[in-house]
C-alpha positions, 0 to 999 in steps of 0.5 A: 504512508503520507505521499504529500510529505516530502522530506526535501524541499522542492524548487518551484519554477518561476510561475510557482508551479512544479517544473517538469523535472519536479513532477517527474521526481515526485511521480517516481517517489510516489510510484516507489511508495506504491510499489513498496506498499504492494510488496507489503500486501503481497507478503501478507497474502503469501503468509496467509496462503501458507497459514491456510495450507497449514490449517488444511493439513491440520484439519485433514490430520484429524489430530486433536492437538492440530485442531487446537492449533488451527484456532491460533492460525485462523486468528492470525489469518483474520488479523492479516486480512484486516491488515490487507484491508487497511493497506488497500484502504491506504493505497486507495486514499493515497492514490486518490490524493496523488491524482487530485494533487496532480490535477490541481497542479495541472489546472494551476499552470498558466496557459499562454 
C-alpha cells in the first residue's frame, strides 16, 4: 500500500504547501488505508484462531487422520503468521513515511 500515491492531483495553496483542507483530506485517506490494513490483519488473526482451535481438537481426538490434517493446518498458520508480519511491517513503514512527510510539510510552511 503506497500512502504517497494519490490518484487525484491535489491543489496547493499559493505558498506551494498543502492547505489545511488538503492536509485533512490526505489525513482522512491515510487513516482509512490504515484501518483497512488493520482489518486485514485482524481477519488473518481470526483465521489463525480458528485454525489453532481445529489443531487442538484434532490433537485431542488422537485420531491418526486428524493428526495428518494438522500438518496442513499448521503450515497454513505459519503462512498466516508470515503474512501478519509483512502487513505490520508495511504498516510501520507507511506510518513512518506519513509522519515524515507530514513533518517535512510542516517545516516547509513559511512563518510570518
